C-alpha positions in Angstrom: -67.2 122.5 -134.3 -66.5 123.5 -130.8 -63.5 125.8 -130.2 -61.4 125.3 -127.1 -60.4 128.5 -125.3 -57.1 128.8 -123.6 -58.8 129.7 -120.3 -60.8 126.4 -120.2 -57.6 124.3 -119.8 -56.0 124.6 -116.3 -52.5 123.8 -117.4 -50.0 125.0 -120.0 -51.1 124.2 -123.6 -49.8 124.7 -127.1 -50.6 123.6 -130.7 -50.1 119.9 -130.6 -49.6 117.1 -133.1 -51.5 114.2 -131.4 -49.0 111.7 -132.9 -46.3 113.0 -130.4 -48.1 111.9 -127.2 -49.2 108.7 -128.9 -45.6 107.8 -129.7 -44.5 108.8 -126.2 -47.2 106.6 -124.6 -46.4 103.7 -126.8 -42.7 103.9 -126.2 -43.3 104.0 -122.5 -45.6 101.0 -122.6 -43.1 99.0 -124.7 -40.3 99.7 -122.3 -42.2 97.9 -119.6 -42.8 94.9 -121.9 -46.3 95.5 -123.3 -47.0 94.8 -127.0 -48.4 98.0 -128.4 -48.5 99.0 -132.1 -49.7 101.8 -134.2 -49.9 103.2 -137.7 -49.9 107.0 -137.6 -51.0 109.4 -140.3 -50.5 113.2 -140.6 -53.2 114.9 -138.5 -54.3 118.5 -138.0 -53.1 120.2 -134.8 -55.2 120.3 -131.6 -54.6 122.7 -128.8 -53.6 120.8 -125.6 -51.0 119.8 -123.1 -48.7 117.0 -124.4 -48.1 115.5 -121.0 -51.8 115.3 -120.1 -52.7 113.8 -123.5 -49.8 111.3 -123.2 -51.0 110.3 -119.7 -54.5 109.7 -121.0 -53.3 107.5 -123.8 -51.0 105.6 -121.4 -54.0 105.0 -119.0 -56.1 103.8 -121.9 -53.4 101.4 -123.0 -52.8 100.2 -119.4 -56.5 99.6 -118.9 -57.0 97.8 -122.2 -54.1 95.5 -121.3 -55.6 94.9 -117.8 -59.1 94.1 -118.9 -58.9 92.3 -122.1 -55.9 92.3 -124.4 -52.6 90.7 -125.1 -51.7 93.2 -127.8 -53.0 96.7 -128.2 -53.3 98.9 -131.3 -53.5 102.7 -131.1 -54.9 104.6 -134.1 -55.7 108.2 -134.8 -57.9 109.7 -137.5 -60.0 112.8 -138.3 -63.7 112.9 -138.2 -66.1 115.9 -138.2 -63.6 118.5 -136.9 -62.1 116.2 -134.3 -59.0 114.0 -134.0 -60.1 110.6 -132.8 -57.7 108.4 -130.9 -58.7 104.8 -130.5 -57.1 102.1 -128.2 -58.3 98.6 -128.9 -57.1 95.0 -128.8 -55.6 93.7 -132.0 -58.8 92.1 -133.5 -61.2 92.6 -136.3 -62.8 96.1 -136.0 -66.2 94.9 -137.4 -66.8 92.9 -134.2 -67.3 96.1 -132.2 -70.8 97.0 -131.1 -72.6 100.3 -130.3 -71.1 103.2 -128.5 -71.1 102.8 -124.7 -71.1 105.6 -122.2 -68.2 105.5 -119.8 -70.6 105.4 -116.9 -72.2 102.2 -118.2 -68.7 100.6 -118.5 -67.7 101.6 -115.0 -71.0 100.3 -113.6 -70.6 97.0 -115.5 -67.3 96.3 -113.8 -66.3 96.1 -110.1 -62.8 97.3 -110.8 -62.2 100.5 -108.7 -58.9 101.3 -110.5 -60.6 101.2 -113.9 -63.3 103.5 -112.7 -60.9 106.1 -111.3 -58.7 106.0 -114.4 -61.7 106.5 -116.7 -63.1 109.4 -114.7 -59.6 111.0 -114.7 -59.4 110.5 -118.5 -62.9 111.9 -118.9 -62.0 115.0 -116.9 -58.8 115.7 -118.8 -60.3 115.2 -122.2 -63.4 117.2 -121.2 -61.1 120.1 -120.3 -59.6 119.9 -123.8 -63.1 120.2 -125.3 -63.3 116.5 -126.3 -65.2 113.4 -125.4 -64.4 109.9 -124.2 -66.4 106.7 -125.0 -66.1 103.0 -125.1 -67.3 100.5 -127.6 -68.2 97.1 -126.3 -66.9 94.0 -128.1 -69.3 91.3 -129.4 -67.6 88.9 -127.0 -67.8 89.3 -123.2 -65.3 91.5 -121.4 -63.9 93.2 -124.5 -64.1 96.9 -125.2 -62.3 99.6 -127.2 -61.6 103.1 -125.8 -61.9 106.3 -127.9 -61.1 109.9 -127.2 -61.9 112.9 -129.4 -60.0 116.2 -129.4 -61.3 119.2 -131.4 -59.1 120.4 -134.2 -57.8 123.8 -133.2 -59.1 126.6 -135.4 -57.3 129.3 -133.3 -55.5 131.7 -135.6 -52.2 131.1 -133.9 -52.6 127.4 -134.4 -53.5 127.7 -138.0 -50.4 129.9 -138.6 -48.2 127.4 -136.8 -49.7 124.6 -138.9 -49.1 126.5 -142.1 -45.5 127.2 -141.0 -44.9 123.5 -140.3 -46.3 122.6 -143.8 -44.1 125.3 -145.4 -41.0 123.9 -143.8 -41.5 120.4 -145.2 
């Protein structure tokens, strides 16, 4: 597991429950008329900037709606020391293909706004010690977006997580 140092992120950060920026991004998307749903579960904390992560999720929702979907689903889970946030259209998950690098997705589309958004997302998530990828859909012009953020193992974060658990 890769630890994220405070010095590697060029803006204010704190222990963060990823569900907060997910909810904020969904609420913002819904206020402008988009259909976005989610099912959230309790997740370990990551170390990050809530506004930057919210912006990333909003950009992923926006681009998903622009390129393929009528309705978007945002999910989050834990895998191998990372919190994984997925943004995909509301369809059967088994129809998704192999992992696609963002560069391949950008090269396969002539959409300049999508390219800029994805590169911005990749930069922000990279600064947080995570990764970004896309999964192509079995049908043409469909894709799901995914980001990973390392679970924070910083002592202060572990203490904060324990305090939150003790309060419940």
